TORKOL-4160 file (C-alpha; in steps of 0.2 Angstrom, whole numbers, padded with zeros to 4 digits, m for minus):
406
<pt num="1" X="m0151" Y="m0218" Z="m0227"/>
<pt num="2" X="m0132" Y="m0219" Z="m0224"/>
<pt num="3" X="m0124" Y="m0230" Z="m0211"/>
<pt num="4" X="m0116" Y="m0221" Z="m0197"/>
<pt num="5" X="m0097" Y="m0225" Z="m0196"/>
<pt num="6" X="m0088" Y="m0237" Z="m0184"/>
<pt num="7" X="m0087" Y="m0240" Z="m0169"/>
<pt num="8" X="m0106" Y="m0241" Z="m0163"/>
<pt num="9" X="m0101" Y="m0238" Z="m0145"/>
<pt num="10" X="m0095" Y="m0220" Z="m0149"/>
<pt num="11" X="m0109" Y="m0216" Z="m0162"/>
<pt num="12" X="m0125" Y="m0224" Z="m0153"/>
<pt num="13" X="m0132" Y="m0218" Z="m0138"/>
<pt num="14" X="m0139" Y="m0235" Z="m0134"/>
<pt num="15" X="m0131" Y="m0252" Z="m0134"/>
<pt num="16" X="m0138" Y="m0267" Z="m0143"/>
<pt num="17" X="m0149" Y="m0278" Z="m0133"/>
<pt num="18" X="m0138" Y="m0292" Z="m0135"/>
<pt num="19" X="m0123" Y="m0283" Z="m0126"/>
<pt num="20" X="m0134" Y="m0278" Z="m0111"/>
<pt num="21" X="m0132" Y="m0263" Z="m0101"/>
<pt num="22" X="m0115" Y="m0258" Z="m0098"/>
<pt num="23" X="m0109" Y="m0255" Z="m0080"/>
<pt num="24" X="m0109" Y="m0236" Z="m0075"/>
<pt num="25" X="m0092" Y="m0227" Z="m0073"/>
<pt num="26" X="m0098" Y="m0217" Z="m0059"/>
<pt num="27" X="m0107" Y="m0201" Z="m0057"/>
<pt num="28" X="m0103" Y="m0188" Z="m0070"/>
<pt num="29" X="m0110" Y="m0175" Z="m0084"/>
<pt num="30" X="m0107" Y="m0172" Z="m0102"/>
<pt num="31" X="m0112" Y="m0157" Z="m0112"/>
<pt num="32" X="m0113" Y="m0157" Z="m0130"/>
<pt num="33" X="m0110" Y="m0141" Z="m0141"/>
<pt num="34" X="m0116" Y="m0143" Z="m0158"/>
<pt num="35" X="m0108" Y="m0132" Z="m0170"/>
<pt num="36" X="m0114" Y="m0127" Z="m0188"/>
<pt num="37" X="m0104" Y="m0117" Z="m0200"/>
<pt num="38" X="m0115" Y="m0102" Z="m0202"/>
<pt num="39" X="m0132" Y="m0093" Z="m0197"/>
<pt num="40" X="m0138" Y="m0083" Z="m0211"/>
<pt num="41" X="m0151" Y="m0070" Z="m0207"/>
<pt num="42" X="m0158" Y="m0054" Z="m0215"/>
<pt num="43" X="m0143" Y="m0045" Z="m0208"/>
<pt num="44" X="m0131" Y="m0057" Z="m0217"/>
<pt num="45" X="m0120" Y="m0072" Z="m0212"/>
<pt num="46" X="m0117" Y="m0072" Z="m0194"/>
<pt num="47" X="m0104" Y="m0084" Z="m0195"/>
<pt num="48" X="m0102" Y="m0101" Z="m0184"/>
<pt num="49" X="m0115" Y="m0104" Z="m0172"/>
<pt num="50" X="m0119" Y="m0116" Z="m0157"/>
<pt num="51" X="m0136" Y="m0124" Z="m0154"/>
<pt num="52" X="m0142" Y="m0118" Z="m0136"/>
<pt num="53" X="m0157" Y="m0121" Z="m0126"/>
<pt num="54" X="m0167" Y="m0111" Z="m0114"/>
<pt num="55" X="m0168" Y="m0122" Z="m0099"/>
<pt num="56" X="m0184" Y="m0121" Z="m0088"/>
<pt num="57" X="m0178" Y="m0129" Z="m0073"/>
<pt num="58" X="m0165" Y="m0116" Z="m0072"/>
<pt num="59" X="m0176" Y="m0100" Z="m0073"/>
<pt num="60" X="m0175" Y="m0100" Z="m0092"/>
<pt num="61" X="m0156" Y="m0097" Z="m0093"/>
<pt num="62" X="m0146" Y="m0104" Z="m0108"/>
<pt num="63" X="m0134" Y="m0118" Z="m0110"/>
<pt num="64" X="m0128" Y="m0133" Z="m0120"/>
<pt num="65" X="m0139" Y="m0149" Z="m0121"/>
<pt num="66" X="m0132" Y="m0161" Z="m0108"/>
<pt num="67" X="m0133" Y="m0168" Z="m0091"/>
<pt num="68" X="m0128" Y="m0181" Z="m0079"/>
<pt num="69" X="m0124" Y="m0199" Z="m0082"/>
<pt num="70" X="m0137" Y="m0213" Z="m0077"/>
<pt num="71" X="m0136" Y="m0232" Z="m0076"/>
<pt num="72" X="m0138" Y="m0232" Z="m0095"/>
<pt num="73" X="m0123" Y="m0222" Z="m0098"/>
<pt num="74" X="m0105" Y="m0229" Z="m0098"/>
<pt num="75" X="m0097" Y="m0212" Z="m0100"/>
<pt num="76" X="m0101" Y="m0193" Z="m0100"/>
<pt num="77" X="m0101" Y="m0193" Z="m0120"/>
<pt num="78" X="m0115" Y="m0206" Z="m0119"/>
<pt num="79" X="m0124" Y="m0195" Z="m0106"/>
<pt num="80" X="m0122" Y="m0179" Z="m0118"/>
<pt num="81" X="m0129" Y="m0188" Z="m0133"/>
<pt num="82" X="m0144" Y="m0196" Z="m0123"/>
<pt num="83" X="m0148" Y="m0180" Z="m0115"/>
<pt num="84" X="m0148" Y="m0170" Z="m0132"/>
<pt num="85" X="m0161" Y="m0182" Z="m0138"/>
<pt num="86" X="m0171" Y="m0181" Z="m0123"/>
<pt num="87" X="m0171" Y="m0162" Z="m0121"/>
<pt num="88" X="m0174" Y="m0158" Z="m0139"/>
<pt num="89" X="m0185" Y="m0172" Z="m0143"/>
<pt num="90" X="m0176" Y="m0177" Z="m0158"/>
<pt num="91" X="m0162" Y="m0190" Z="m0162"/>
<pt num="92" X="m0145" Y="m0181" Z="m0166"/>
<pt num="93" X="m0140" Y="m0196" Z="m0178"/>
<pt num="94" X="m0151" Y="m0188" Z="m0191"/>
<pt num="95" X="m0138" Y="m0174" Z="m0192"/>
<pt num="96" X="m0124" Y="m0189" Z="m0194"/>
<pt num="97" X="m0135" Y="m0197" Z="m0208"/>
<pt num="98" X="m0137" Y="m0180" Z="m0217"/>
<pt num="99" X="m0118" Y="m0175" Z="m0216"/>
<pt num="100" X="m0107" Y="m0191" Z="m0212"/>
<pt num="101" X="m0091" Y="m0178" Z="m0212"/>
<pt num="102" X="m0096" Y="m0171" Z="m0195"/>
<pt num="103" X="m0083" Y="m0171" Z="m0182"/>
<pt num="104" X="m0085" Y="m0176" Z="m0163"/>
<pt num="105" X="m0071" Y="m0169" Z="m0152"/>
<pt num="106" X="m0068" Y="m0169" Z="m0133"/>
<pt num="107" X="m0064" Y="m0151" Z="m0129"/>
<pt num="108" X="m0054" Y="m0155" Z="m0113"/>
<pt num="109" X="m0037" Y="m0162" Z="m0113"/>
<pt num="110" X="m0042" Y="m0176" Z="m0100"/>
<pt num="111" X="m0058" Y="m0185" Z="m0098"/>
<pt num="112" X="m0064" Y="m0182" Z="m0081"/>
<pt num="113" X="m0081" Y="m0182" Z="m0072"/>
<pt num="114" X="m0088" Y="m0167" Z="m0082"/>
<pt num="115" X="m0084" Y="m0167" Z="m0100"/>
<pt num="116" X="m0088" Y="m0155" Z="m0115"/>
<pt num="117" X="m0089" Y="m0162" Z="m0132"/>
<pt num="118" X="m0089" Y="m0152" Z="m0149"/>
<pt num="119" X="m0100" Y="m0159" Z="m0163"/>
<pt num="120" X="m0095" Y="m0149" Z="m0178"/>
<pt num="121" X="m0107" Y="m0151" Z="m0193"/>
<pt num="122" X="m0103" Y="m0144" Z="m0211"/>
<pt num="123" X="m0120" Y="m0137" Z="m0212"/>
<pt num="124" X="m0129" Y="m0120" Z="m0210"/>
<pt num="125" X="m0141" Y="m0118" Z="m0196"/>
<pt num="126" X="m0156" Y="m0119" Z="m0206"/>
<pt num="127" X="m0150" Y="m0136" Z="m0214"/>
<pt num="128" X="m0146" Y="m0142" Z="m0197"/>
<pt num="129" X="m0162" Y="m0137" Z="m0190"/>
<pt num="130" X="m0173" Y="m0145" Z="m0205"/>
<pt num="131" X="m0162" Y="m0162" Z="m0203"/>
<pt num="132" X="m0165" Y="m0163" Z="m0185"/>
<pt num="133" X="m0184" Y="m0159" Z="m0184"/>
<pt num="134" X="m0189" Y="m0167" Z="m0200"/>
<pt num="135" X="m0198" Y="m0151" Z="m0206"/>
<pt num="136" X="m0193" Y="m0135" Z="m0216"/>
<pt num="137" X="m0193" Y="m0122" Z="m0202"/>
<pt num="138" X="m0186" Y="m0108" Z="m0214"/>
<pt num="139" X="m0203" Y="m0098" Z="m0210"/>
<pt num="140" X="m0201" Y="m0099" Z="m0191"/>
<pt num="141" X="m0196" Y="m0083" Z="m0183"/>
<pt num="142" X="m0183" Y="m0081" Z="m0170"/>
<pt num="143" X="m0197" Y="m0078" Z="m0157"/>
<pt num="144" X="m0205" Y="m0095" Z="m0161"/>
<pt num="145" X="m0188" Y="m0105" Z="m0158"/>
<pt num="146" X="m0185" Y="m0097" Z="m0141"/>
<pt num="147" X="m0203" Y="m0101" Z="m0136"/>
<pt num="148" X="m0204" Y="m0119" Z="m0143"/>
<pt num="149" X="m0207" Y="m0130" Z="m0128"/>
<pt num="150" X="m0196" Y="m0147" Z="m0133"/>
<pt num="151" X="m0198" Y="m0156" Z="m0117"/>
<pt num="152" X="m0201" Y="m0153" Z="m0098"/>
<pt num="153" X="m0183" Y="m0145" Z="m0096"/>
<pt num="154" X="m0183" Y="m0134" Z="m0112"/>
<pt num="155" X="m0193" Y="m0120" Z="m0116"/>
<pt num="156" X="m0184" Y="m0115" Z="m0131"/>
<pt num="157" X="m0169" Y="m0117" Z="m0143"/>
<pt num="158" X="m0159" Y="m0106" Z="m0154"/>
<pt num="159" X="m0143" Y="m0106" Z="m0165"/>
<pt num="160" X="m0134" Y="m0093" Z="m0157"/>
<pt num="161" X="m0118" Y="m0085" Z="m0166"/>
<pt num="162" X="m0102" Y="m0089" Z="m0157"/>
<pt num="163" X="m0097" Y="m0071" Z="m0158"/>
<pt num="164" X="m0113" Y="m0066" Z="m0147"/>
<pt num="165" X="m0107" Y="m0080" Z="m0135"/>
<pt num="166" X="m0089" Y="m0074" Z="m0135"/>
<pt num="167" X="m0097" Y="m0056" Z="m0131"/>
<pt num="168" X="m0106" Y="m0062" Z="m0115"/>
<pt num="169" X="m0102" Y="m0052" Z="m0100"/>
<pt num="170" X="m0095" Y="m0059" Z="m0083"/>
<pt num="171" X="m0113" Y="m0060" Z="m0077"/>
<pt num="172" X="m0118" Y="m0071" Z="m0092"/>
<pt num="173" X="m0128" Y="m0058" Z="m0101"/>
<pt num="174" X="m0128" Y="m0059" Z="m0120"/>
<pt num="175" X="m0141" Y="m0056" Z="m0135"/>
<pt num="176" X="m0149" Y="m0068" Z="m0146"/>
<pt num="177" X="m0153" Y="m0055" Z="m0159"/>
<pt num="178" X="m0165" Y="m0043" Z="m0151"/>
<pt num="179" X="m0168" Y="m0055" Z="m0137"/>
<pt num="180" X="m0159" Y="m0053" Z="m0120"/>
<pt num="181" X="m0153" Y="m0070" Z="m0114"/>
<pt num="182" X="m0142" Y="m0076" Z="m0100"/>
<pt num="183" X="m0130" Y="m0090" Z="m0097"/>
<pt num="184" X="m0134" Y="m0104" Z="m0085"/>
<pt num="185" X="m0116" Y="m0109" Z="m0080"/>
<pt num="186" X="m0107" Y="m0093" Z="m0085"/>
<pt num="187" X="m0088" Y="m0097" Z="m0080"/>
<pt num="188" X="m0088" Y="m0114" Z="m0089"/>
<pt num="189" X="m0097" Y="m0108" Z="m0105"/>
<pt num="190" X="m0087" Y="m0094" Z="m0107"/>
<pt num="191" X="m0071" Y="m0104" Z="m0105"/>
<pt num="192" X="m0078" Y="m0117" Z="m0119"/>
<pt num="193" X="m0084" Y="m0103" Z="m0130"/>
<pt num="194" X="m0065" Y="m0096" Z="m0129"/>
<pt num="195" X="m0059" Y="m0113" Z="m0134"/>
<pt num="196" X="m0071" Y="m0114" Z="m0148"/>
<pt num="197" X="m0066" Y="m0096" Z="m0153"/>
<pt num="198" X="m0048" Y="m0101" Z="m0155"/>
<pt num="199" X="m0052" Y="m0117" Z="m0165"/>
<pt num="200" X="m0062" Y="m0107" Z="m0177"/>
<pt num="201" X="m0050" Y="m0092" Z="m0178"/>
<pt num="202" X="m0062" Y="m0079" Z="m0173"/>
<pt num="203" X="m0058" Y="m0060" Z="m0172"/>
<pt num="204" X="m0049" Y="m0057" Z="m0156"/>
<pt num="205" X="m0044" Y="m0074" Z="m0153"/>
<pt num="206" X="m0026" Y="m0080" Z="m0154"/>
<pt num="207" X="m0022" Y="m0088" Z="m0172"/>
<pt num="208" X="m0009" Y="m0097" Z="m0181"/>
<pt num="209" X="m0001" Y="m0086" Z="m0194"/>
<pt num="210" X="0007" Y="m0096" Z="m0207"/>
<pt num="211" X="0020" Y="m0090" Z="m0219"/>
<pt num="212" X="0014" Y="m0085" Z="m0236"/>
<pt num="213" X="0021" Y="m0096" Z="m0251"/>
<pt num="214" X="0037" Y="m0090" Z="m0258"/>
<pt num="215" X="0037" Y="m0078" Z="m0273"/>
<pt num="216" X="0049" Y="m0080" Z="m0288"/>
<pt num="217" X="0065" Y="m0074" Z="m0283"/>
<pt num="218" X="0069" Y="m0056" Z="m0289"/>
<pt num="219" X="0088" Y="m0051" Z="m0295"/>
<pt num="220" X="0091" Y="m0045" Z="m0277"/>
<pt num="221" X="0079" Y="m0054" Z="m0265"/>
<pt num="222" X="0075" Y="m0043" Z="m0250"/>
<pt num="223" X="0077" Y="m0052" Z="m0232"/>
<pt num="224" X="0062" Y="m0062" Z="m0228"/>
<pt num="225" X="0052" Y="m0055" Z="m0214"/>
<pt num="226" X="0051" Y="m0064" Z="m0197"/>
<pt num="227" X="0037" Y="m0076" Z="m0196"/>
<pt num="228" X="0024" Y="m0072" Z="m0183"/>
<pt num="229" X="0025" Y="m0085" Z="m0168"/>
<pt num="230" X="0012" Y="m0099" Z="m0169"/>
<pt num="231" X="0001" Y="m0102" Z="m0153"/>
<pt num="232" X="0002" Y="m0120" Z="m0156"/>
<pt num="233" X="0009" Y="m0132" Z="m0168"/>
<pt num="234" X="0002" Y="m0148" Z="m0176"/>
<pt num="235" X="0011" Y="m0164" Z="m0177"/>
<pt num="236" X="0006" Y="m0180" Z="m0187"/>
<pt num="237" X="0010" Y="m0198" Z="m0184"/>
<pt num="238" X="0007" Y="m0215" Z="m0192"/>
<pt num="239" X="m0003" Y="m0226" Z="m0180"/>
<pt num="240" X="m0013" Y="m0243" Z="m0179"/>
<pt num="241" X="m0028" Y="m0239" Z="m0170"/>
<pt num="242" X="m0037" Y="m0253" Z="m0160"/>
<pt num="243" X="m0057" Y="m0251" Z="m0161"/>
<pt num="244" X="m0065" Y="m0263" Z="m0150"/>
<pt num="245" X="m0083" Y="m0265" Z="m0156"/>
<pt num="246" X="m0091" Y="m0263" Z="m0138"/>
<pt num="247" X="m0079" Y="m0255" Z="m0126"/>
<pt num="248" X="m0087" Y="m0256" Z="m0109"/>
<pt num="249" X="m0079" Y="m0256" Z="m0092"/>
<pt num="250" X="m0060" Y="m0257" Z="m0091"/>
<pt num="251" X="m0059" Y="m0257" Z="m0111"/>
<pt num="252" X="m0066" Y="m0240" Z="m0111"/>
<pt num="253" X="m0057" Y="m0235" Z="m0096"/>
<pt num="254" X="m0041" Y="m0240" Z="m0105"/>
<pt num="255" X="m0046" Y="m0229" Z="m0120"/>
<pt num="256" X="m0051" Y="m0215" Z="m0109"/>
<pt num="257" X="m0034" Y="m0216" Z="m0100"/>
<pt num="258" X="m0024" Y="m0214" Z="m0118"/>
<pt num="259" X="m0037" Y="m0203" Z="m0126"/>
<pt num="260" X="m0024" Y="m0189" Z="m0126"/>
<pt num="261" X="m0013" Y="m0199" Z="m0138"/>
<pt num="262" X="m0028" Y="m0205" Z="m0148"/>
<pt num="263" X="m0034" Y="m0220" Z="m0138"/>
<pt num="264" X="m0029" Y="m0238" Z="m0139"/>
<pt num="265" X="m0016" Y="m0239" Z="m0153"/>
<pt num="266" X="0002" Y="m0245" Z="m0159"/>
<pt num="267" X="0014" Y="m0230" Z="m0163"/>
<pt num="268" X="0021" Y="m0233" Z="m0180"/>
<pt num="269" X="0031" Y="m0216" Z="m0182"/>
<pt num="270" X="0035" Y="m0203" Z="m0170"/>
<pt num="271" X="0025" Y="m0186" Z="m0170"/>
<pt num="272" X="0032" Y="m0173" Z="m0182"/>
<pt num="273" X="0028" Y="m0160" Z="m0195"/>
<pt num="274" X="0022" Y="m0166" Z="m0212"/>
<pt num="275" X="0033" Y="m0160" Z="m0225"/>
<pt num="276" X="0017" Y="m0150" Z="m0233"/>
<pt num="277" X="0016" Y="m0140" Z="m0216"/>
<pt num="278" X="0035" Y="m0138" Z="m0215"/>
<pt num="279" X="0035" Y="m0119" Z="m0215"/>
<pt num="280" X="0028" Y="m0120" Z="m0198"/>
<pt num="281" X="0045" Y="m0126" Z="m0193"/>
<pt num="282" X="0052" Y="m0109" Z="m0197"/>
<pt num="283" X="0041" Y="m0101" Z="m0184"/>
<pt num="284" X="0047" Y="m0098" Z="m0166"/>
<pt num="285" X="0036" Y="m0111" Z="m0159"/>
<pt num="286" X="0040" Y="m0125" Z="m0171"/>
<pt num="287" X="0059" Y="m0123" Z="m0172"/>
<pt num="288" X="0069" Y="m0139" Z="m0172"/>
<pt num="289" X="0055" Y="m0150" Z="m0174"/>
<pt num="290" X="0058" Y="m0165" Z="m0185"/>
<pt num="291" X="0049" Y="m0167" Z="m0202"/>
<pt num="292" X="0040" Y="m0181" Z="m0211"/>
<pt num="293" X="0048" Y="m0179" Z="m0229"/>
<pt num="294" X="0036" Y="m0192" Z="m0238"/>
<pt num="295" X="0018" Y="m0193" Z="m0241"/>
<pt num="296" X="0010" Y="m0200" Z="m0226"/>
<pt num="297" X="m0006" Y="m0204" Z="m0236"/>
<pt num="298" X="0002" Y="m0214" Z="m0249"/>
<pt num="299" X="0012" Y="m0223" Z="m0235"/>
<pt num="300" X="m0005" Y="m0227" Z="m0225"/>
<pt num="301" X="m0012" Y="m0234" Z="m0242"/>
<pt num="302" X="0002" Y="m0244" Z="m0246"/>
<pt num="303" X="0004" Y="m0250" Z="m0228"/>
<pt num="304" X="m0013" Y="m0256" Z="m0227"/>
<pt num="305" X="m0010" Y="m0265" Z="m0244"/>
<pt num="306" X="0005" Y="m0274" Z="m0235"/>
<pt num="307" X="m0005" Y="m0278" Z="m0220"/>
<pt num="308" X="m0019" Y="m0286" Z="m0231"/>
<pt num="309" X="m0009" Y="m0294" Z="m0244"/>
<pt num="310" X="m0012" Y="m0311" Z="m0237"/>
<pt num="311" X="m0030" Y="m0308" Z="m0231"/>
<pt num="312" X="m0037" Y="m0297" Z="m0218"/>
<pt num="313" X="m0023" Y="m0294" Z="m0204"/>
<pt num="314" X="m0024" Y="m0293" Z="m0185"/>
<pt num="315" X="m0010" Y="m0298" Z="m0173"/>
<pt num="316" X="m0012" Y="m0316" Z="m0165"/>
<pt num="317" X="0003" Y="m0315" Z="m0153"/>
<pt num="318" X="0002" Y="m0304" Z="m0137"/>
<pt num="319" X="0013" Y="m0302" Z="m0122"/>
<pt num="320" X="0007" Y="m0292" Z="m0108"/>
<pt num="321" X="0021" Y="m0282" Z="m0099"/>
<pt num="322" X="0015" Y="m0269" Z="m0086"/>
<pt num="323" X="0004" Y="m0255" Z="m0093"/>
<pt num="324" X="0009" Y="m0262" Z="m0111"/>
<pt num="325" X="0004" Y="m0276" Z="m0121"/>
<pt num="326" X="0017" Y="m0281" Z="m0134"/>
<pt num="327" X="0012" Y="m0288" Z="m0151"/>
<pt num="328" X="0022" Y="m0298" Z="m0164"/>
<pt num="329" X="0020" Y="m0299" Z="m0182"/>
<pt num="330" X="0032" Y="m0300" Z="m0198"/>
<pt num="331" X="0020" Y="m0287" Z="m0206"/>
<pt num="332" X="0026" Y="m0273" Z="m0193"/>
<pt num="333" X="0044" Y="m0276" Z="m0199"/>
<pt num="334" X="0038" Y="m0273" Z="m0217"/>
<pt num="335" X="0028" Y="m0258" Z="m0212"/>
<pt num="336" X="0044" Y="m0251" Z="m0202"/>
<pt num="337" X="0054" Y="m0253" Z="m0218"/>
<pt num="338" X="0040" Y="m0245" Z="m0229"/>
<pt num="339" X="0041" Y="m0230" Z="m0217"/>
<pt num="340" X="0059" Y="m0228" Z="m0218"/>
<pt num="341" X="0059" Y="m0229" Z="m0237"/>
<pt num="342" X="0047" Y="m0215" Z="m0236"/>
<pt num="343" X="0057" Y="m0204" Z="m0227"/>
<pt num="344" X="0046" Y="m0202" Z="m0211"/>
<pt num="345" X="0054" Y="m0196" Z="m0196"/>
<pt num="346" X="0056" Y="m0206" Z="m0179"/>
<pt num="347" X="0050" Y="m0223" Z="m0186"/>
<pt num="348" X="0047" Y="m0235" Z="m0172"/>
<pt num="349" X="0057" Y="m0252" Z="m0171"/>
<pt num="350" X="0045" Y="m0266" Z="m0175"/>
<pt num="351" X="0050" Y="m0279" Z="m0161"/>
<pt num="352" X="0046" Y="m0265" Z="m0148"/>
<pt num="353" X="0028" Y="m0263" Z="m0155"/>
<pt num="354" X="0015" Y="m0262" Z="m0141"/>
<pt num="355" X="m0003" Y="m0256" Z="m0136"/>
<pt num="356" X="m0002" Y="m0244" Z="m0121"/>
<pt num="357" X="m0016" Y="m0247" Z="m0109"/>
<pt num="358" X="m0013" Y="m0234" Z="m0096"/>
<pt num="359" X="m0014" Y="m0246" Z="m0081"/>
<pt num="360" X="m0010" Y="m0264" Z="m0078"/>
<pt num="361" X="m0026" Y="m0266" Z="m0071"/>
<pt num="362" X="m0034" Y="m0266" Z="m0087"/>
<pt num="363" X="m0023" Y="m0279" Z="m0095"/>
<pt num="364" X="m0037" Y="m0294" Z="m0094"/>
<pt num="365" X="m0050" Y="m0284" Z="m0102"/>
<pt num="366" X="m0040" Y="m0276" Z="m0115"/>
<pt num="367" X="m0032" Y="m0293" Z="m0120"/>
<pt num="368" X="m0049" Y="m0301" Z="m0122"/>
<pt num="369" X="m0053" Y="m0287" Z="m0134"/>
<pt num="370" X="m0038" Y="m0288" Z="m0143"/>
<pt num="371" X="m0041" Y="m0307" Z="m0146"/>
<pt num="372" X="m0059" Y="m0303" Z="m0151"/>
<pt num="373" X="m0061" Y="m0305" Z="m0169"/>
<pt num="374" X="m0074" Y="m0291" Z="m0170"/>
<pt num="375" X="m0061" Y="m0279" Z="m0164"/>
<pt num="376" X="m0056" Y="m0267" Z="m0178"/>
<pt num="377" X="m0039" Y="m0262" Z="m0183"/>
<pt num="378" X="m0036" Y="m0247" Z="m0193"/>
<pt num="379" X="m0020" Y="m0239" Z="m0200"/>
<pt num="380" X="m0021" Y="m0220" Z="m0201"/>
<pt num="381" X="m0014" Y="m0203" Z="m0197"/>
<pt num="382" X="m0015" Y="m0196" Z="m0180"/>
<pt num="383" X="m0014" Y="m0177" Z="m0178"/>
<pt num="384" X="m0008" Y="m0170" Z="m0161"/>
<pt num="385" X="m0010" Y="m0151" Z="m0156"/>
<pt num="386" X="0003" Y="m0144" Z="m0143"/>
<pt num="387" X="0002" Y="m0127" Z="m0137"/>
<pt num="388" X="0017" Y="m0116" Z="m0138"/>
<pt num="389" X="0029" Y="m0117" Z="m0123"/>
<pt num="390" X="0021" Y="m0134" Z="m0117"/>
<pt num="391" X="0028" Y="m0152" Z="m0120"/>
<pt num="392" X="0010" Y="m0159" Z="m0118"/>
<pt num="393" X="m0002" Y="m0161" Z="m0133"/>
<pt num="394" X="m0017" Y="m0170" Z="m0138"/>
<pt num="395" X="m0023" Y="m0179" Z="m0153"/>
<pt num="396" X="m0037" Y="m0169" Z="m0160"/>
<pt num="397" X="m0040" Y="m0178" Z="m0177"/>
<pt num="398" X="m0039" Y="m0195" Z="m0185"/>
<pt num="399" X="m0038" Y="m0195" Z="m0204"/>
<pt num="400" X="m0035" Y="m0205" Z="m0220"/>
<pt num="401" X="m0038" Y="m0221" Z="m0211"/>
<pt num="402" X="m0038" Y="m0238" Z="m0219"/>
<pt num="403" X="m0047" Y="m0253" Z="m0211"/>
<pt num="404" X="m0036" Y="m0268" Z="m0211"/>
<pt num="405" X="m0046" Y="m0279" Z="m0200"/>
<pt num="406" X="m0059" Y="m0286" Z="m0201"/>
């Protein structure tokens, strides 16, 4: 069985006994929307699908697994993962072990008392179901699934095509194949389904329309047609990300306060288009944006080698200043020079390197975590999505990371 990726506080619903129960963050709730790439039936491939449960305590209406935080949870995400296991009587980590390429993403731009999380798995519904329940259920009928009692709260489950959920009316009525169903929280669920529809590029949803690759120019090239405006742009930046082994209390609050920018991190370059995505700069939405000309992946690989050139690296000099903790290292100067050589945009000045902590009241806890030898440091690429017409974005992916400590 494959090991789960770090950090365990994000990917484990429980904390090690040696750490003890983390302090609660107050009342809240989390929902977990498990999305598989497809559901295949006799009618064909029905496209991306969401695992929904029939909730007996809510008159057999349908919704995503989840619920309120309790004293064992330190965040709505942990509540969502715990409730998923309790309501379905299975361990969600069976999916992570089956497909380590899964993605876990907060669906709202800011953490609050009620959070929705997307777990996207590159499996079809049958593969995900078999991994979860540890048995081949390909012979089960839809009727068996929607009548399968999983707990005292759940009277059935189904992988429902996203298209069917997008088609739910304002009263929450929708169909699971030949079975009529009704959403429990219609307004919130329809809003979340619309967000998922945009992410997946479902019919009828706003999508980004990239320019086609240029053809060989004819003798008299015609004028290029104007590009269709994008509804969002994605910018990239090189960051040093801080991954505390067991973020609890003020450390977790500091991470949440910086989640829109990627959590606790040190910015190495500004957010800009990658050269490979430069065609987006020709759209109305991306006009005038700076462009990273070099290979960011190569820079991350080379930068990690620089940082590890004299053994595993982590900073040892920290200077708290307001809502920042400045760090010092001659390696950061070398990394700054490498970024400039690679032609990356908006390279940050090494002496100004700092970890943003959101609020000065988190300083003591975050400083202790930064000095803890078990805290991991990763060099990677943060991808930020910004809606057109807005100056506010959110980091939606962390990719091509290289761990440089421990």
